[in-house]
N, CA, C and O atoms as CSV, one atom per row, in Angstrom:
chain,resi,resn,atom,element,x,y,z
A,1,MET,N,N,121.087,83.565,60.154
A,1,MET,CA,C,120.378,84.368,61.141
A,1,MET,C,C,120.983,85.768,61.161
A,1,MET,O,O,122.203,85.926,61.206
A,2,ALA,N,N,120.138,86.757,61.128
A,2,ALA,CA,C,120.573,88.154,61.203
A,2,ALA,C,C,120.462,88.619,62.647
A,2,ALA,O,O,119.547,88.219,63.368
A,3,SER,N,N,121.384,89.456,63.060
A,3,SER,CA,C,121.334,89.947,64.438
A,3,SER,C,C,121.714,91.418,64.488
A,3,SER,O,O,122.350,91.955,63.581
A,4,ALA,N,N,121.305,92.044,65.570
A,4,ALA,CA,C,121.647,93.446,65.814
A,4,ALA,C,C,121.778,93.638,67.315
A,4,ALA,O,O,121.108,92.968,68.100
A,5,ASN,N,N,122.645,94.555,67.701
A,5,ASN,CA,C,122.880,94.820,69.117
A,5,ASN,C,C,123.235,96.288,69.279
A,5,ASN,O,O,123.910,96.880,68.436
A,6,THR,N,N,122.770,96.859,70.371
A,6,THR,CA,C,123.192,98.215,70.714
A,6,THR,C,C,123.261,98.346,72.223
A,6,THR,O,O,122.507,97.704,72.954
A,7,LYS,N,N,124.168,99.179,72.670
A,7,LYS,CA,C,124.301,99.498,74.095
A,7,LYS,C,C,124.137,101.000,74.225
A,7,LYS,O,O,124.772,101.771,73.506
A,8,GLU,N,N,123.285,101.405,75.143
A,8,GLU,CA,C,122.964,102.818,75.317
A,8,GLU,C,C,122.906,103.139,76.806
A,8,GLU,O,O,122.633,102.262,77.627
A,9,VAL,N,N,123.161,104.388,77.148
A,9,VAL,CA,C,122.917,104.881,78.501
A,9,VAL,C,C,121.785,105.893,78.392
A,9,VAL,O,O,121.857,106.847,77.617
A,10,PHE,N,N,120.736,105.669,79.183
A,10,PHE,CA,C,119.563,106.534,79.148
A,10,PHE,C,C,119.491,107.383,80.407
A,10,PHE,O,O,119.940,106.971,81.476
A,11,ASN,N,N,118.928,108.555,80.266
A,11,ASN,CA,C,118.835,109.535,81.343
A,11,ASN,C,C,117.584,109.289,82.195
A,11,ASN,O,O,116.742,110.172,82.360
A,12,CYS,N,N,117.486,108.071,82.730
A,12,CYS,CA,C,116.378,107.705,83.619
A,12,CYS,C,C,116.828,106.510,84.449
A,12,CYS,O,O,117.847,105.889,84.148
A,13,THR,N,N,116.079,106.193,85.479
A,13,THR,CA,C,116.426,105.041,86.308
A,13,THR,C,C,116.055,103.749,85.587
A,13,THR,O,O,115.302,103.768,84.613
A,14,ALA,N,N,116.582,102.640,86.064
A,14,ALA,CA,C,116.239,101.331,85.507
A,14,ALA,C,C,114.739,101.077,85.633
A,14,ALA,O,O,114.121,100.535,84.717
A,15,GLU,N,N,114.158,101.465,86.757
A,15,GLU,CA,C,112.720,101.281,86.963
A,15,GLU,C,C,111.915,102.084,85.941
A,15,GLU,O,O,110.945,101.579,85.377
A,16,GLU,N,N,112.318,103.329,85.705
A,16,GLU,CA,C,111.608,104.169,84.737
A,16,GLU,C,C,111.711,103.595,83.323
A,16,GLU,O,O,110.726,103.572,82.585
A,17,PHE,N,N,112.907,103.131,82.950
A,17,PHE,CA,C,113.073,102.561,81.614
A,17,PHE,C,C,112.263,101.277,81.476
A,17,PHE,O,O,111.617,101.055,80.452
A,18,PHE,N,N,112.296,100.441,82.495
A,18,PHE,CA,C,111.535,99.187,82.469
A,18,PHE,C,C,110.050,99.469,82.256
A,18,PHE,O,O,109.384,98.760,81.502
A,19,LYS,N,N,109.535,100.498,82.914
A,19,LYS,CA,C,108.113,100.846,82.757
A,19,LYS,C,C,107.797,101.236,81.313
A,19,LYS,O,O,106.728,100.898,80.805
A,20,ILE,N,N,108.704,101.936,80.654
A,20,ILE,CA,C,108.482,102.322,79.255
A,20,ILE,C,C,108.557,101.105,78.342
A,20,ILE,O,O,107.687,100.905,77.494
A,21,VAL,N,N,109.595,100.295,78.515
A,21,VAL,CA,C,109.815,99.178,77.593
A,21,VAL,C,C,108.749,98.086,77.748
A,21,VAL,O,O,108.520,97.314,76.818
A,22,THR,N,N,108.100,98.016,78.910
A,22,THR,CA,C,107.063,96.994,79.114
A,22,THR,C,C,105.643,97.536,78.938
A,22,THR,O,O,104.673,96.807,79.146
A,23,ASP,N,N,105.518,98.788,78.562
A,23,ASP,CA,C,104.197,99.361,78.273
A,23,ASP,C,C,103.934,99.199,76.772
A,23,ASP,O,O,103.800,100.174,76.033
A,24,TYR,N,N,103.865,97.934,76.351
A,24,TYR,CA,C,103.826,97.571,74.936
A,24,TYR,C,C,102.713,98.275,74.163
A,24,TYR,O,O,102.919,98.717,73.033
A,25,GLU,N,N,101.546,98.377,74.769
A,25,GLU,CA,C,100.398,98.943,74.062
A,25,GLU,C,C,100.547,100.450,73.803
A,25,GLU,O,O,99.755,101.029,73.059
A,26,LYS,N,N,101.547,101.079,74.405
A,26,LYS,CA,C,101.832,102.502,74.151
A,26,LYS,C,C,102.924,102.699,73.093
A,26,LYS,O,O,103.218,103.837,72.728
A,27,TYR,N,N,103.528,101.616,72.595
A,27,TYR,CA,C,104.601,101.749,71.606
A,27,TYR,C,C,104.181,102.595,70.409
A,27,TYR,O,O,104.985,103.364,69.883
A,28,SER,N,N,102.936,102.461,69.977
A,28,SER,CA,C,102.497,103.221,68.797
A,28,SER,C,C,102.472,104.729,69.061
A,28,SER,O,O,102.415,105.516,68.116
A,29,ASP,N,N,102.515,105.139,70.322
A,29,ASP,CA,C,102.559,106.565,70.666
A,29,ASP,C,C,103.915,107.202,70.363
A,29,ASP,O,O,103.998,108.411,70.147
A,30,PHE,N,N,104.988,106.385,70.346
A,30,PHE,CA,C,106.317,106.978,70.160
A,30,PHE,C,C,107.233,106.227,69.196
A,30,PHE,O,O,108.329,106.702,68.898
A,31,LEU,N,N,106.811,105.078,68.711
A,31,LEU,CA,C,107.573,104.354,67.693
A,31,LEU,C,C,106.743,104.367,66.407
A,31,LEU,O,O,105.801,103.584,66.285
A,32,PRO,N,N,107.068,105.234,65.448
A,32,PRO,CA,C,106.212,105.433,64.273
A,32,PRO,C,C,105.938,104.175,63.455
A,32,PRO,O,O,104.869,104.054,62.855
A,33,GLU,N,N,106.881,103.242,63.421
A,33,GLU,CA,C,106.682,102.027,62.637
A,33,GLU,C,C,105.691,101.063,63.293
A,33,GLU,O,O,105.143,100.191,62.619
A,34,VAL,N,N,105.457,101.210,64.592
A,34,VAL,CA,C,104.515,100.344,65.312
A,34,VAL,C,C,103.126,100.964,65.211
A,34,VAL,O,O,102.874,102.046,65.742
A,35,LYS,N,N,102.244,100.270,64.531
A,35,LYS,CA,C,100.877,100.773,64.359
A,35,LYS,C,C,100.008,100.406,65.554
A,35,LYS,O,O,99.136,101.181,65.946
A,36,SER,N,N,100.237,99.224,66.141
A,36,SER,CA,C,99.514,98.830,67.356
A,36,SER,C,C,100.186,97.618,67.978
A,36,SER,O,O,100.862,96.841,67.303
A,37,VAL,N,N,99.983,97.477,69.285
A,37,VAL,CA,C,100.371,96.278,70.023
A,37,VAL,C,C,99.204,95.942,70.928
A,37,VAL,O,O,98.681,96.807,71.630
A,38,LYS,N,N,98.804,94.698,70.908
A,38,LYS,CA,C,97.710,94.241,71.768
A,38,LYS,C,C,98.219,93.086,72.619
A,38,LYS,O,O,98.584,92.033,72.095
A,39,VAL,N,N,98.240,93.288,73.937
A,39,VAL,CA,C,98.587,92.207,74.862
A,39,VAL,C,C,97.335,91.355,75.022
A,39,VAL,O,O,96.295,91.844,75.462
A,40,TYR,N,N,97.439,90.085,74.665
A,40,TYR,CA,C,96.263,89.222,74.747
A,40,TYR,C,C,96.390,88.150,75.815
A,40,TYR,O,O,95.433,87.417,76.068
A,41,LYS,N,N,97.552,88.044,76.444
A,41,LYS,CA,C,97.727,87.095,77.540
A,41,LYS,C,C,98.718,87.698,78.524
A,41,LYS,O,O,99.800,88.139,78.134
A,42,ASN,N,N,98.349,87.717,79.799
A,42,ASN,CA,C,99.201,88.295,80.833
A,42,ASN,C,C,99.129,87.402,82.055
A,42,ASN,O,O,98.117,87.368,82.754
A,43,SER,N,N,100.209,86.679,82.308
A,43,SER,CA,C,100.249,85.838,83.502
A,43,SER,C,C,101.543,86.128,84.251
A,43,SER,O,O,102.595,85.551,83.975
A,44,GLY,N,N,101.428,87.036,85.201
A,44,GLY,CA,C,102.595,87.414,86.000
A,44,GLY,C,C,103.629,88.113,85.148
A,44,GLY,O,O,103.338,89.120,84.503
A,45,GLY,N,N,104.834,87.580,85.145
A,45,GLY,CA,C,105.934,88.190,84.404
A,45,GLY,C,C,106.014,87.769,82.950
A,45,GLY,O,O,106.992,88.087,82.272
A,46,THR,N,N,104.995,87.053,82.448
A,46,THR,CA,C,104.990,86.620,81.055
A,46,THR,C,C,103.781,87.206,80.339
A,46,THR,O,O,102.648,87.098,80.808
A,47,LYS,N,N,104.044,87.828,79.198
A,47,LYS,CA,C,102.959,88.411,78.396
A,47,LYS,C,C,103.098,87.933,76.963
A,47,LYS,O,O,104.203,87.733,76.458
A,48,GLU,N,N,101.950,87.753,76.316
A,48,GLU,CA,C,101.932,87.465,74.889
A,48,GLU,C,C,101.190,88.603,74.212
A,48,GLU,O,O,100.164,89.073,74.703
A,49,MET,N,N,101.728,89.043,73.068
A,49,MET,CA,C,101.167,90.213,72.411
A,49,MET,C,C,101.290,90.093,70.908
A,49,MET,O,O,102.121,89.344,70.395
A,50,GLU,N,N,100.450,90.843,70.208
A,50,GLU,CA,C,100.514,90.902,68.754
A,50,GLU,C,C,100.870,92.319,68.327
A,50,GLU,O,O,100.227,93.288,68.732
A,51,TYR,N,N,101.902,92.419,67.505
A,51,TYR,CA,C,102.372,93.687,66.948
A,51,TYR,C,C,101.851,93.845,65.524
A,51,TYR,O,O,101.804,92.874,64.768
A,52,HIS,N,N,101.462,95.052,65.156
A,52,HIS,CA,C,101.203,95.434,63.769
A,52,HIS,C,C,102.226,96.516,63.454
A,52,HIS,O,O,102.219,97.590,64.056
A,53,VAL,N,N,103.111,96.216,62.497
A,53,VAL,CA,C,104.247,97.073,62.194
A,53,VAL,C,C,104.224,97.433,60.710
A,53,VAL,O,O,103.882,96.602,59.869
A,54,SER,N,N,104.586,98.664,60.400
A,54,SER,CA,C,104.655,99.099,59.009
A,54,SER,C,C,106.060,99.612,58.717
A,54,SER,O,O,106.464,100.671,59.199
A,55,LEU,N,N,106.791,98.845,57.924
A,55,LEU,CA,C,108.097,99.306,57.454
A,55,LEU,C,C,107.941,99.547,55.956
A,55,LEU,O,O,107.452,100.605,55.562
A,56,ILE,N,N,108.334,98.621,55.130
A,56,ILE,CA,C,108.085,98.756,53.700
A,56,ILE,C,C,106.626,98.390,53.417
A,56,ILE,O,O,105.973,99.000,52.569
A,57,LYS,N,N,106.134,97.394,54.135
A,57,LYS,CA,C,104.725,97.012,54.083
A,57,LYS,C,C,104.261,96.764,55.510
A,57,LYS,O,O,105.072,96.717,56.436
A,58,THR,N,N,102.967,96.608,55.682
A,58,THR,CA,C,102.432,96.339,57.014
A,58,THR,C,C,102.411,94.833,57.241
A,58,THR,O,O,101.976,94.067,56.381
A,59,PHE,N,N,102.889,94.424,58.411
A,59,PHE,CA,C,102.860,93.011,58.765
A,59,PHE,C,C,102.575,92.881,60.247
A,59,PHE,O,O,102.640,93.853,61.000
A,60,LYS,N,N,102.256,91.656,60.651
A,60,LYS,CA,C,101.974,91.424,62.066
A,60,LYS,C,C,102.728,90.192,62.535
A,60,LYS,O,O,103.051,89.293,61.758
A,61,TYR,N,N,102.996,90.182,63.829
A,61,TYR,CA,C,103.646,89.031,64.441
A,61,TYR,C,C,103.328,89.016,65.923
A,61,TYR,O,O,102.939,90.028,66.507
A,62,LYS,N,N,103.503,87.835,66.523
A,62,LYS,CA,C,103.240,87.669,67.950
A,62,LYS,C,C,104.540,87.343,68.668
A,62,LYS,O,O,105.371,86.577,68.180
A,63,LEU,N,N,104.690,87.951,69.845
A,63,LEU,CA,C,105.851,87.711,70.698
A,63,LEU,C,C,105.397,87.288,72.077
A,63,LEU,O,O,104.313,87.649,72.535
A,64,LYS,N,N,106.247,86.515,72.730
A,64,LYS,CA,C,106.085,86.206,74.149
A,64,LYS,C,C,107.229,86.902,74.861
A,64,LYS,O,O,108.388,86.748,74.476
A,65,ALA,N,N,106.912,87.669,75.901
A,65,ALA,CA,C,107.929,88.411,76.655
A,65,ALA,C,C,107.963,87.921,78.093
A,65,ALA,O,O,106.923,87.805,78.741
A,66,ASN,N,N,109.153,87.636,78.584
A,66,ASN,CA,C,109.362,87.277,79.986
A,66,ASN,C,C,110.065,88.445,80.661
A,66,ASN,O,O,111.183,88.814,80.303
A,67,GLU,N,N,109.384,89.013,81.641
A,67,GLU,CA,C,109.867,90.226,82.295
A,67,GLU,C,C,110.448,89.927,83.675
A,67,GLU,O,O,109.839,89.227,84.484
A,68,LYS,N,N,111.619,90.464,83.923
A,68,LYS,CA,C,112.230,90.438,85.246
A,68,LYS,C,C,112.308,91.902,85.668
A,68,LYS,O,O,113.174,92.638,85.194
A,69,PRO,N,N,111.399,92.336,86.568
A,69,PRO,CA,C,111.260,93.769,86.863
A,69,PRO,C,C,112.580,94.510,87.084
A,69,PRO,O,O,113.434,94.114,87.877
A,70,PHE,N,N,112.692,95.603,86.339
A,70,PHE,CA,C,113.784,96.575,86.399
A,70,PHE,C,C,115.130,96.014,85.948
A,70,PHE,O,O,116.145,96.702,86.055
A,71,GLU,N,N,115.160,94.759,85.440
A,71,GLU,CA,C,116.418,94.140,85.020
A,71,GLU,C,C,116.443,93.686,83.569
A,71,GLU,O,O,117.423,93.928,82.864
A,72,SER,N,N,115.371,93.025,83.107
A,72,SER,CA,C,115.415,92.503,81.739
A,72,SER,C,C,114.033,92.168,81.200
A,72,SER,O,O,113.075,91.960,81.945
A,73,VAL,N,N,113.971,92.125,79.880
A,73,VAL,CA,C,112.806,91.621,79.160
A,73,VAL,C,C,113.356,90.744,78.040
A,73,VAL,O,O,114.041,91.229,77.140
A,74,LYS,N,N,113.050,89.446,78.103
A,74,LYS,CA,C,113.431,88.517,77.039
A,74,LYS,C,C,112.198,88.274,76.191
A,74,LYS,O,O,111.103,88.070,76.716
A,75,PHE,N,N,112.378,88.296,74.878
A,75,PHE,CA,C,111.226,88.078,74.008
A,75,PHE,C,C,111.550,87.052,72.933
A,75,PHE,O,O,112.698,86.891,72.519
A,76,GLU,N,N,110.486,86.355,72.491
A,76,GLU,CA,C,110.649,85.383,71.419
A,76,GLU,C,C,109.410,85.354,70.539
A,76,GLU,O,O,108.290,85.582,70.997
A,77,PHE,N,N,109.636,85.074,69.287
A,77,PHE,CA,C,108.602,85.002,68.262
A,77,PHE,C,C,107.744,83.766,68.492
A,77,PHE,O,O,108.264,82.678,68.742
A,78,ILE,N,N,106.416,83.939,68.406
A,78,ILE,CA,C,105.526,82.780,68.519
A,78,ILE,C,C,104.577,82.646,67.329
A,78,ILE,O,O,103.782,81.707,67.284
A,79,GLY,N,N,104.645,83.566,66.365
A,79,GLY,CA,C,103.828,83.422,65.165
A,79,GLY,C,C,103.678,84.716,64.406
A,79,GLY,O,O,103.915,85.799,64.941
A,80,GLY,N,N,103.274,84.592,63.134
A,80,GLY,CA,C,102.976,85.777,62.351
A,80,GLY,C,C,103.656,85.818,61.008
A,80,GLY,O,O,104.210,84.826,60.534
A,81,ASP,N,N,103.600,86.993,60.401
A,81,ASP,CA,C,104.149,87.229,59.059
A,81,ASP,C,C,105.655,87.483,59.128
A,81,ASP,O,O,106.193,87.805,60.188
A,82,VAL,N,N,106.306,87.340,58.023
A,82,VAL,CA,C,107.683,87.744,57.753
A,82,VAL,C,C,108.734,86.884,58.448
A,82,VAL,O,O,109.582,86.299,57.774
A,83,PHE,N,N,108.702,86.790,59.781
A,83,PHE,CA,C,109.755,86.081,60.498
A,83,PHE,C,C,109.496,84.578,60.571
A,83,PHE,O,O,108.353,84.122,60.618
A,84,LYS,N,N,110.590,83.829,60.579
A,84,LYS,CA,C,110.540,82.397,60.879
A,84,LYS,C,C,110.875,82.223,62.358
A,84,LYS,O,O,110.230,81.452,63.068
A,85,THR,N,N,111.882,82.945,62.802
A,85,THR,CA,C,112.250,82.972,64.222
A,85,THR,C,C,112.666,84.394,64.572
A,85,THR,O,O,113.109,85.155,63.712
A,86,MET,N,N,112.520,84.735,65.830
A,86,MET,CA,C,113.044,86.003,66.342
A,86,MET,C,C,113.129,85.862,67.854
A,86,MET,O,O,112.203,85.369,68.498
A,87,LYS,N,N,114.229,86.293,68.398
A,87,LYS,CA,C,114.360,86.346,69.853
A,87,LYS,C,C,115.301,87.485,70.193
A,87,LYS,O,O,116.133,87.899,69.385
A,88,GLY,N,N,115.147,87.974,71.398
A,88,GLY,CA,C,116.008,89.065,71.813
A,88,GLY,C,C,115.831,89.386,73.276
A,88,GLY,O,O,115.105,88.706,74.001
A,89,GLU,N,N,116.508,90.434,73.695
A,89,GLU,CA,C,116.468,90.798,75.113
A,89,GLU,C,C,116.848,92.257,75.302
A,89,GLU,O,O,117.728,92.790,74.626
A,90,TRP,N,N,116.160,92.879,76.238
A,90,TRP,CA,C,116.552,94.162,76.814
A,90,TRP,C,C,117.181,93.829,78.166
A,90,TRP,O,O,116.528,93.203,79.002
A,91,THR,N,N,118.424,94.229,78.400
A,91,THR,CA,C,119.061,94.073,79.705
A,91,THR,C,C,119.292,95.479,80.254
A,91,THR,O,O,119.895,96.326,79.595
A,92,ILE,N,N,118.804,95.710,81.465
A,92,ILE,CA,C,118.820,97.053,82.050
A,92,ILE,C,C,119.645,97.030,83.333
A,92,ILE,O,O,119.388,96.222,84.226
A,93,LYS,N,N,120.626,97.908,83.425
A,93,LYS,CA,C,121.460,97.995,84.629
A,93,LYS,C,C,121.338,99.397,85.215
A,93,LYS,O,O,121.562,100.398,84.533
A,94,ASP,N,N,120.983,99.444,86.480
A,94,ASP,CA,C,120.814,100.719,87.172
A,94,ASP,C,C,122.163,101.398,87.372
A,94,ASP,O,O,123.141,100.753,87.750
A,95,GLN,N,N,122.210,102.696,87.119
A,95,GLN,CA,C,123.409,103.505,87.357
A,95,GLN,C,C,123.008,104.788,88.079
A,95,GLN,O,O,123.349,105.891,87.652
A,96,GLY,N,N,122.281,104.625,89.176
A,96,GLY,CA,C,121.823,105.789,89.929
A,96,GLY,C,C,120.660,106.463,89.228
A,96,GLY,O,O,119.577,105.886,89.120
A,97,ASP,N,N,120.877,107.693,88.745
A,97,ASP,CA,C,119.801,108.401,88.041
A,97,ASP,C,C,119.817,108.132,86.535
A,97,ASP,O,O,119.083,108.767,85.778
A,98,LYS,N,N,120.655,107.191,86.106
A,98,LYS,CA,C,120.723,106.759,84.706
A,98,LYS,C,C,120.643,105.236,84.669
A,98,LYS,O,O,120.686,104.577,85.708
A,99,CYS,N,N,120.528,104.691,83.471
A,99,CYS,CA,C,120.589,103.237,83.340
A,99,CYS,C,C,121.304,102.873,82.044
A,99,CYS,O,O,121.197,103.572,81.036
A,100,ALA,N,N,122.033,101.768,82.095
A,100,ALA,CA,C,122.703,101.227,80.917
A,100,ALA,C,C,121.809,100.131,80.353
A,100,ALA,O,O,121.348,99.252,81.081
A,101,VAL,N,N,121.572,100.195,79.061
A,101,VAL,CA,C,120.676,99.246,78.409
A,101,VAL,C,C,121.421,98.555,77.276
A,101,VAL,O,O,122.078,99.198,76.457
A,102,ASP,N,N,121.306,97.237,77.248
A,102,ASP,CA,C,121.855,96.424,76.169
A,102,ASP,C,C,120.660,95.787,75.469
A,102,ASP,O,O,119.889,95.056,76.090
A,103,TYR,N,N,120.506,96.063,74.184
A,103,TYR,CA,C,119.399,95.503,73.404
A,103,TYR,C,C,119.978,94.619,72.320
A,103,TYR,O,O,120.860,95.043,71.572
A,104,ASN,N,N,119.487,93.390,72.230
A,104,ASN,CA,C,119.919,92.532,71.133
A,104,ASN,C,C,118.734,91.777,70.573
A,104,ASN,O,O,117.777,91.463,71.282
A,105,VAL,N,N,118.819,91.493,69.287
A,105,VAL,CA,C,117.762,90.763,68.593
A,105,VAL,C,C,118.403,89.897,67.510
A,105,VAL,O,O,119.359,90.306,66.850
A,106,GLU,N,N,117.856,88.690,67.341
A,106,GLU,CA,C,118.270,87.775,66.279
A,106,GLU,C,C,117.014,87.330,65.555
A,106,GLU,O,O,115.993,87.064,66.188
A,107,ALA,N,N,117.082,87.247,64.233
A,107,ALA,CA,C,115.898,86.857,63.471
A,107,ALA,C,C,116.281,86.092,62.213
A,107,ALA,O,O,117.332,86.316,61.613
A,108,THR,N,N,115.394,85.183,61.839
A,108,THR,CA,C,115.440,84.569,60.515
A,108,THR,C,C,114.098,84.863,59.866
A,108,THR,O,O,113.080,85.014,60.542
A,109,PHE,N,N,114.117,84.941,58.557
A,109,PHE,CA,C,112.916,85.322,57.829
A,109,PHE,C,C,112.215,84.101,57.254
A,109,PHE,O,O,112.860,83.125,56.871
A,110,GLY,N,N,110.881,84.164,57.195
A,110,GLY,CA,C,110.077,83.064,56.677
A,110,GLY,C,C,110.170,82.929,55.172
A,110,GLY,O,O,109.857,81.871,54.625
A,111,MET,N,N,110.594,83.981,54.496
A,111,MET,CA,C,110.781,83.937,53.048
A,111,MET,C,C,112.270,84.059,52.779
A,111,MET,O,O,113.035,84.408,53.677
A,112,PHE,N,N,112.683,83.781,51.568
A,112,PHE,CA,C,114.101,83.883,51.248
A,112,PHE,C,C,114.539,85.345,51.262
A,112,PHE,O,O,114.015,86.177,50.523
A,113,VAL,N,N,115.499,85.630,52.109
A,113,VAL,CA,C,116.123,86.950,52.157
A,113,VAL,C,C,117.625,86.704,52.140
A,113,VAL,O,O,118.150,86.069,53.055
A,114,PRO,N,N,118.335,87.193,51.115
A,114,PRO,CA,C,119.782,86.978,51.071
A,114,PRO,C,C,120.453,87.503,52.344
A,114,PRO,O,O,120.047,88.529,52.890
A,115,GLU,N,N,121.467,86.802,52.801
A,115,GLU,CA,C,122.187,87.174,54.023
A,115,GLU,C,C,122.661,88.622,53.978
A,115,GLU,O,O,122.654,89.314,54.996
A,116,SER,N,N,123.073,89.081,52.793
A,116,SER,CA,C,123.559,90.460,52.664
A,116,SER,C,C,122.464,91.492,52.931
A,116,SER,O,O,122.763,92.649,53.225
A,117,MET,N,N,121.189,91.079,52.831
A,117,MET,CA,C,120.075,91.987,53.104
A,117,MET,C,C,119.465,91.753,54.481
A,117,MET,O,O,118.847,92.656,55.044
A,118,ALA,N,N,119.632,90.553,55.028
A,118,ALA,CA,C,118.971,90.192,56.288
A,118,ALA,C,C,119.437,91.066,57.448
A,118,ALA,O,O,118.611,91.591,58.195
A,119,LYS,N,N,120.750,91.228,57.609
A,119,LYS,CA,C,121.248,92.039,58.730
A,119,LYS,C,C,120.780,93.489,58.634
A,119,LYS,O,O,120.310,94.033,59.633
A,120,PRO,N,N,120.892,94.146,57.460
A,120,PRO,CA,C,120.371,95.521,57.384
A,120,PRO,C,C,118.878,95.620,57.707
A,120,PRO,O,O,118.441,96.605,58.304
A,121,LEU,N,N,118.097,94.618,57.321
A,121,LEU,CA,C,116.668,94.651,57.633
A,121,LEU,C,C,116.429,94.615,59.142
A,121,LEU,O,O,115.531,95.286,59.651
A,122,VAL,N,N,117.238,93.827,59.852
A,122,VAL,CA,C,117.074,93.691,61.303
A,122,VAL,C,C,117.617,94.914,62.037
A,122,VAL,O,O,117.045,95.333,63.044
A,123,SER,N,N,118.707,95.487,61.550
A,123,SER,CA,C,119.382,96.556,62.301
A,123,SER,C,C,119.087,97.977,61.820
A,123,SER,O,O,119.418,98.933,62.521
A,124,ALA,N,N,118.482,98.141,60.658
A,124,ALA,CA,C,118.315,99.474,60.067
A,124,ALA,C,C,117.554,100.444,60.959
A,124,ALA,O,O,117.887,101.629,60.999
A,125,ASN,N,N,116.564,99.978,61.658
A,125,ASN,CA,C,115.708,100.860,62.441
A,125,ASN,C,C,116.227,101.108,63.865
A,125,ASN,O,O,115.667,101.928,64.594
A,126,LEU,N,N,117.285,100.409,64.258
A,126,LEU,CA,C,117.770,100.473,65.636
A,126,LEU,C,C,118.140,101.882,66.108
A,126,LEU,O,O,117.694,102.274,67.186
A,127,PRO,N,N,118.930,102.663,65.364
A,127,PRO,CA,C,119.265,104.014,65.857
A,127,PRO,C,C,118.031,104.894,66.076
A,127,PRO,O,O,117.947,105.603,67.079
A,128,MET,N,N,117.079,104.853,65.148
A,128,MET,CA,C,115.869,105.664,65.292
A,128,MET,C,C,115.024,105.169,66.467
A,128,MET,O,O,114.421,105.969,67.182
A,129,MET,N,N,114.983,103.853,66.664
A,129,MET,CA,C,114.229,103.313,67.790
A,129,MET,C,C,114.801,103.830,69.115
A,129,MET,O,O,114.044,104.220,70.004
A,130,MET,N,N,116.118,103.837,69.249
A,130,MET,CA,C,116.748,104.323,70.481
A,130,MET,C,C,116.502,105.824,70.658
A,130,MET,O,O,116.263,106.286,71.774
A,131,THR,N,N,116.558,106.579,69.570
A,131,THR,CA,C,116.244,108.010,69.630
A,131,THR,C,C,114.816,108.220,70.121
A,131,THR,O,O,114.555,109.118,70.922
A,132,ASN,N,N,113.899,107.395,69.642
A,132,ASN,CA,C,112.502,107.528,70.056
A,132,ASN,C,C,112.293,107.133,71.514
A,132,ASN,O,O,111.421,107.693,72.179
A,133,PHE,N,N,113.072,106.184,72.024
A,133,PHE,CA,C,113.003,105.872,73.457
A,133,PHE,C,C,113.520,107.062,74.272
A,133,PHE,O,O,112.958,107.379,75.320
A,134,ARG,N,N,114.585,107.724,73.801
A,134,ARG,CA,C,115.093,108.921,74.498
A,134,ARG,C,C,114.026,110.017,74.548
A,134,ARG,O,O,113.835,110.660,75.580
A,135,LYS,N,N,113.339,110.222,73.432
A,135,LYS,CA,C,112.272,111.228,73.388
A,135,LYS,C,C,111.142,110.861,74.347
A,135,LYS,O,O,110.568,111.735,74.997
A,136,ARG,N,N,110.824,109.575,74.433
A,136,ARG,CA,C,109.756,109.125,75.335
A,136,ARG,C,C,110.149,109.380,76.794
A,136,ARG,O,O,109.310,109.799,77.592
A,137,ILE,N,N,111.402,109.136,77.144
A,137,ILE,CA,C,111.896,109.407,78.503
A,137,ILE,C,C,111.736,110.889,78.819
A,137,ILE,O,O,111.274,111.256,79.899
A,138,LYS,N,N,112.121,111.735,77.873
A,138,LYS,CA,C,111.995,113.190,78.075
A,138,LYS,C,C,110.529,113.589,78.226
A,138,LYS,O,O,110.185,114.409,79.077
A,139,GLU,N,N,109.675,113.008,77.401
A,139,GLU,CA,C,108.242,113.316,77.441
A,139,GLU,C,C,107.609,112.900,78.775
A,139,GLU,O,O,106.836,113.659,79.360
A,140,LEU,N,N,107.937,111.698,79.250
A,140,LEU,CA,C,107.306,111.182,80.470
A,140,LEU,C,C,107.951,111.685,81.752
A,140,LEU,O,O,107.263,111.947,82.739
A,141,TYR,N,N,109.273,111.820,81.736
A,141,TYR,CA,C,109.998,112.126,82.973
A,141,TYR,C,C,110.702,113.481,82.955
A,141,TYR,O,O,111.281,113.888,83.963
A,142,GLY,N,N,110.660,114.179,81.831
A,142,GLY,CA,C,111.296,115.491,81.737
A,142,GLY,C,C,112.805,115.448,81.828
A,142,GLY,O,O,113.432,116.431,82.222
A,143,LYS,N,N,113.398,114.319,81.468
A,143,LYS,CA,C,114.859,114.156,81.598
A,143,LYS,C,C,115.535,114.146,80.247
A,143,LYS,O,O,116.757,114.018,80.169
């Protein structure tokens, strides 16, 4: 299993960050690798959605997300291309006008991927993804 983790402090409140991270259908507006996200099931704090992502090739997968407002989003793979399993979590801690965010993800691939390549595949995009979340915060909140 390949995993990746990052801890960041963002220049927005926990509520503001939670609103960005749970606005899945807007991901394609600020995450270039995400071509689209469609939420097809929404029951309270649980949503199911399909992602279309383009890295080396275009692929799709479905996730189920359990949201705890302003605190966390846990997600798990429920079907699609490339992955055999995937799960992860955004943990958000309020720090006044800022928030501390811990993001982690673990994945196994449906096809053979050598262990030496699996971790880079899971973690390679993480720094750019966090940069794009910072840009989104600035765009939406001017911070």
